[in-house]
C-alpha positions in Angstrom: 0.0 0.0 0.0 1.1 3.6 -0.7 1.9 5.6 2.4 -1.3 7.6 3.0 0.6 10.2 5.1 2.9 11.0 2.2 1.6 13.7 -0.2 3.4 13.3 -3.5 3.8 15.9 -6.2 5.4 13.3 -8.6 4.8 9.6 -9.2 6.4 7.3 -11.7 6.8 3.6 -12.5 10.2 1.9 -13.2 10.7 -1.4 -15.0 13.5 -3.1 -16.8 14.5 -6.5 -18.3 11.2 -7.2 -19.9 12.6 -9.3 -22.8 9.9 -9.1 -25.4 10.5 -11.8 -28.0 9.6 -12.2 -31.7 7.3 -15.1 -30.8 4.4 -14.8 -28.4 5.7 -14.6 -24.9 4.4 -14.3 -21.3 6.4 -11.1 -20.9 3.9 -9.3 -23.2 1.1 -10.0 -20.7 3.3 -9.1 -17.8 4.2 -5.7 -19.3 0.6 -4.9 -20.1 -0.4 -5.9 -16.6 2.3 -3.7 -15.0 1.0 -0.7 -16.9 -2.6 -1.4 -15.7 -1.4 -1.8 -12.1 0.5 1.4 -12.2 -2.5 3.4 -13.3 -4.7 1.6 -10.9 -2.3 2.4 -8.0 -2.3 6.0 -9.1 -6.1 6.2 -9.2 -6.5 4.6 -5.8 -4.3 7.2 -4.1 -6.1 9.6 -1.9 -3.6 12.4 -2.3 -2.4 12.3 -5.9 -3.9 10.4 -8.7 -1.5 10.9 -11.6 1.1 8.6 -13.1 3.6 11.2 -14.4 6.1 8.9 -16.1 7.0 5.4 -17.1 10.7 4.6 -17.2 12.0 1.6 -19.0 15.6 0.9 -18.1 16.9 -1.3 -20.9 16.5 -4.9 -22.2 12.9 -4.4 -22.9 13.5 -6.3 -26.1 15.2 -9.7 -26.1 17.3 -9.0 -29.2 16.1 -5.6 -30.6 14.4 -6.8 -33.7 11.9 -4.7 -35.6 9.1 -7.1 -34.4 10.1 -6.8 -30.8 10.3 -3.0 -30.9 6.9 -2.8 -32.5 5.4 -5.1 -29.9 6.7 -2.8 -27.2 5.2 0.2 -28.9 1.9 -1.6 -29.3 1.7 -2.5 -25.6 2.6 1.1 -24.7 -0.1 2.5 -27.1 -2.7 0.2 -25.6 -1.8 0.9 -22.0 -0.5 4.4 -21.7 -2.4 7.7 -21.3 0.0 9.9 -23.2 -1.8 13.1 -22.1 -0.9 12.3 -18.5 2.2 10.2 -18.7 5.7 10.7 -20.3 7.7 7.7 -21.4 11.5 7.5 -20.9 13.3 4.5 -22.2 16.9 3.4 -22.8 18.4 0.4 -24.6 21.2 -1.9 -23.5 22.9 -5.1 -24.6 19.9 -7.0 -25.7 18.4 -4.3 -28.0 21.7 -4.3 -29.8 22.1 -8.1 -30.1 20.3 -8.4 -33.4 21.8 -5.6 -35.6 24.1 -3.5 -33.4 24.0 -0.1 -31.7 23.3 2.1 -34.7 20.3 0.1 -35.8 18.9 -0.1 -32.3 19.2 3.7 -32.0 17.4 4.2 -35.3 14.6 1.8 -34.3 14.2 3.4 -30.9 13.7 6.8 -32.5 11.5 5.6 -35.4 9.3 3.0 -33.6 9.3 4.2 -30.0 9.9 7.9 -30.6 12.6 7.7 -28.0 16.2 9.1 -28.0 18.7 6.7 -26.4 19.9 9.4 -24.0 17.4 11.8 -22.4 17.2 14.6 -19.8 13.7 15.6 -18.9 12.2 17.8 -16.2 8.9 16.5 -14.9 7.0 18.4 -12.2 10.3 20.2 -11.3 12.3 16.9 -10.9 15.2 16.0 -13.2 15.2 12.6 -15.0 18.5 11.7 -16.7 18.5 8.4 -18.7 21.5 7.0 -20.6 22.0 4.1 -23.0 25.4 2.4 -23.4 27.7 3.2 -26.3 28.3 -0.6 -26.8 27.0 -3.6 -24.9 26.7 -2.3 -21.4 29.6 0.1 -21.4 30.0 3.8 -21.7 32.7 5.6 -23.8 34.2 9.0 -23.1 31.4 10.7 -25.1 28.8 9.2 -23.0 30.6 10.0 -19.8 31.0 13.6 -20.9 27.3 13.8 -21.7 26.3 12.5 -18.3 28.6 14.9 -16.5 27.1 17.8 -18.4 23.5 16.8 -17.7 24.1 16.2 -14.0 25.8 19.6 -13.7 22.9 21.2 -15.3 20.4 19.4 -13.1 22.3 20.2 -9.9 22.5 23.9 -10.8 18.7 24.1 -10.7 18.5 22.9 -7.1 21.1 20.9 -5.2 18.6 19.8 -2.6 16.4 18.1 -5.1 16.8 14.5 -6.0 18.1 13.7 -9.5 16.6 10.5 -10.9 19.2 8.7 -13.0 18.6 5.6 -15.1 21.2 3.2 -16.7 20.8 -0.4 -17.5 23.8 -2.0 -15.8 24.2 -1.6 -12.0 27.1 0.4 -10.7 29.6 -2.2 -9.4 29.5 -3.1 -5.7 26.2 -1.2 -5.0 22.9 -3.0 -5.1 22.3 -6.8 -5.0 23.2 -8.1 -8.4 26.0 -5.6 -9.0 28.9 -8.1 -8.4 28.1 -10.2 -11.4 26.2 -7.6 -13.4 27.9 -4.2 -12.6 30.0 -1.7 -14.5 32.1 1.0 -12.8 32.6 3.6 -15.7 30.2 6.3 -14.4 30.7 5.9 -10.6 33.2 8.7 -10.2 30.9 11.0 -12.1 28.0 10.1 -9.9 30.0 10.6 -6.7 29.8 14.3 -7.1 26.1 14.3 -6.7 24.8 12.6 -3.5 21.3 13.7 -4.4 21.3 11.1 -7.3 18.7 8.4 -6.9 20.0 5.8 -9.4 17.9 3.0 -11.0 19.5 0.1 -12.8 18.7 -3.5 -13.9 20.6 -6.0 -16.0 20.9 -8.6 -13.2 17.3 -9.7 -12.9 17.8 -9.6 -9.1 14.7 -9.4 -6.9 13.7 -5.9 -5.8 12.2 -7.0 -2.5 15.7 -8.1 -1.4 16.8 -5.4 1.2 20.2 -5.2 -0.6 18.4 -4.0 -3.7 18.7 -0.5 -2.2 22.2 0.8 -1.4 23.5 4.1 -0.1 27.1 5.2 0.0 28.1 8.1 -2.2 24.5 8.3 -3.6 21.4 6.2 -3.6 21.1 3.1 -5.8 18.1 0.9 -6.5 17.7 -2.3 -8.6 14.8 -2.5 -11.0 14.1 -6.2 -11.2 12.6 -8.0 -14.2 9.4 -9.1 -15.9 11.1 -12.2 -17.3 13.1 -14.5 -14.9 15.2 -14.2 -11.8 18.9 -14.4 -11.5 20.8 -14.1 -8.2 24.1 -12.7 -7.0 25.1 -15.5 -4.7 27.3 -18.3 -5.8 27.2 -20.9 -3.1 23.7 -22.1 -3.8 23.0 -25.7 -4.9 21.2 -24.4 -8.0 23.9 -21.9 -8.9 22.9 -18.3 -9.5 19.6 -19.3 -11.2 17.0 -20.3 -8.7 14.3 -23.0 -9.2 11.1 -21.6 -10.7 13.1 -18.6 -12.0 10.4 -17.8 -14.6 7.9 -16.8 -11.8 9.3 -13.2 -11.9 7.5 -9.9 -12.6 8.4 -7.0 -10.4 8.4 -3.2 -10.8 8.9 -0.1 -8.7 6.4 2.7 -8.0 8.3 5.9 -7.0 6.9 9.0 -5.4 8.4 12.4 -4.4 7.0 15.3 -2.6 7.5 19.0 -2.5 10.0 18.7 0.4 12.2 16.5 -1.9 11.4 13.3 0.1 11.1 10.1 -1.9 9.3 6.9 -1.3 10.0 3.7 -3.3 7.5 0.8 -3.3 8.5 -2.6 -4.7 5.5 -4.2 -6.4 4.8 -7.8 -7.5 3.0 -7.9 -10.8 2.2 -11.6 -10.7 0.0 -11.3 -7.6 -0.9 -7.6 -7.8 0.5 -6.8 -4.4 3.0 -4.4 -2.9 5.8 -6.1 -1.1 5.8 -5.0 2.6 8.9 -2.8 2.3 8.8 0.9 1.7 12.2 2.5 0.9 12.3 6.0 2.5 14.8 8.7 1.4 14.0 11.8 3.3 17.1 14.0 2.5 18.6 12.7 -0.8 21.4 15.2 -0.8 22.7 14.5 2.7 25.0 11.5 2.9 24.8 11.6 6.7 21.1 10.9 6.5 21.5 7.6 4.5 20.1 4.5 6.3 20.6 1.8 3.6 24.4 1.6 4.1 26.9 -1.1 5.1 26.0 -0.5 8.7 23.2 -2.9 8.1 25.8 -5.7 8.3 26.1 -4.9 12.0 22.5 -5.9 12.8 21.8 -8.0 15.9 18.5 -9.3 14.4 18.9 -12.9 13.5 16.6 -15.5 12.0 15.2 -18.2 14.4 13.1 -21.3 14.2 9.9 -21.2 16.2 9.5 -23.7 19.1 7.0 -25.7 17.0 9.1 -25.8 13.8 9.7 -29.2 12.5 12.2 -31.0 10.3 10.8 -34.3 8.9 12.6 -37.1 7.1 10.9 -39.2 4.4 11.4 -41.4 1.4 14.4 -43.1 2.9 16.2 -45.6 0.6 19.6 -47.3 0.7 21.2 -44.3 -0.9 18.9 -41.3 -0.4 16.3 -39.5 1.8 14.3 -36.3 1.7 14.1 -33.6 4.3 11.4 -31.0 4.7 11.3 -28.2 7.2 9.3 -25.2 8.3 10.6 -21.8 7.3 12.4 -19.8 9.9 11.2 -16.4 11.1 12.9 -13.1 11.4 11.8 -9.7 12.8 13.2 -7.7 9.9 13.3 -8.3 6.2 13.2 -12.0 5.2 15.2 -15.2 5.7 17.6 -15.3 2.8 18.6 -19.0 2.7 19.3 -22.1 4.7 22.7 -23.7 5.5 22.4 -27.5 5.5 25.1 -29.8 6.8 25.1 -33.6 6.6 27.6 -35.4 8.8 28.4 -39.1 9.3 28.4 -40.9 12.6 32.0 -39.8 13.2 31.1 -36.1 12.9 32.7 -35.5 9.5 31.0 -33.4 6.9 29.7 -35.4 4.0 27.6 -32.7 2.4 27.4 -28.9 2.9 24.9 -26.9 0.8 22.8 -23.8 0.7 19.3 -23.3 -0.6 17.2 -20.2 -0.9 14.1 -19.5 1.2 12.4 -18.2 -2.0 11.8 -14.9 -0.4 11.6 -13.3 -3.8 8.2 -14.8 -4.4 5.4 -12.7 -2.8 3.7 -16.0 -1.9 6.7 -17.6 -0.1 6.3 -21.3 0.5 5.7 -22.3 4.2 8.2 -25.1 4.0 11.5 -25.9 2.1 12.8 -29.3 1.2 15.9 -31.1 -0.2 16.7 -34.6 -1.3 20.0 -36.1 -0.5 21.3 -38.8 -3.0 24.3 -40.9 -3.6 24.7 -41.9 0.1 26.1 -45.1 1.6 23.7 -47.9 2.5 23.0 -48.8 6.1 24.8 -45.7 7.3 23.9 -43.3 10.1 23.8 -39.5 9.3 22.9 -36.3 11.1 21.5 -33.3 9.2 21.5 -29.8 10.6 19.6 -26.8 9.2 20.4 -23.2 10.1 18.7 -20.1 8.8 20.6 -17.2 7.3 19.7 -13.5 6.9 21.0 -11.1 4.3 23.7 -9.5 6.6 25.8 -12.5 7.6 23.3 -13.0 10.4 22.7 -16.7 11.2 20.2 -18.4 13.5 21.4 -19.5 16.9 19.1 -22.4 17.0 18.8 -25.1 14.3 16.6 -28.0 13.2 18.3 -31.4 13.4 17.5 -35.0 12.6 19.2 -38.4 12.7 18.8 -40.8 9.8 19.9 -44.2 8.8 19.8 -45.3 5.2 18.4 -48.8 4.4 
């Protein structure tokens, strides 16, 4: 739900990594649904009923073909009130995959009516959007353009947030930026703490608390309407989670006359806001930042409730299945579970990590795993601990003793 005590003078939607394809695809429906939800959210607001802008932060097309670009235009034409809402879009690596950067630029202008780099002022707020010079990189010309536009925006009012959009994350900022980040514009952005920066590329979930980051400026990830990918490399499934295709998330952003900003992560699949609201009250003041590395010092840890259970089933001579209740935590979510299997002598036989699936609005109540390739007639002990996002691990655990047949 939108904050009823917040009185916006600006509202916009941000989405990225839609991946519209030549053939019919589910992403078309998800994009159309996202537009409908954005207008419905605006109309349901008690204080401000406009959707002033829709910002698309790259990889809206899967390979940038003429067919894909036209599909995007058709969805926009069917779902956007152009009298009320401005469109700002940029391209990235996927739009250039088919025929290169020059052709992607021409198609953007001809089909979508969009310049690849844009600086607009909407309701007194500056929006600066940039497309890469190649793939997801920015040459000297692009860097110079961004520097000029930011200087111009800041001259207008240094207390006001500047909304900046680029497809790749800035390296070592939001969740997803380790594997899918670029560092070429960071030193330019560092001169402007009032920047609120939006980026995609990673497909990382936007309800992850690490999807907002504040250090030199504010950064936010923009998610995906296509499939999830994660930025952790110790999981049993790799960086691609099970049921990855159940992904459709967007951001609704509001700003008020006092330059305060609220960011609401929204799940398009279920039509619900995630419970987190990102609050940026003084964008230009680094000392006011709350989404910083200090979060790693949290004393809040996950825990298993007293009635939580771990059950063992389907025991064979070489395998068995475990299933356990999800742990709880008083802030954010449980990120994942650390699972250790030991033999009767106490030596580690398996050590693995699985996600809690927090990135689904409808999180499962239980998680499970099947151990295979074990020794017959052998005793094992399995221990499960819950992990948060900030290296915070549960003090209690769920344990079970098993003997294969």
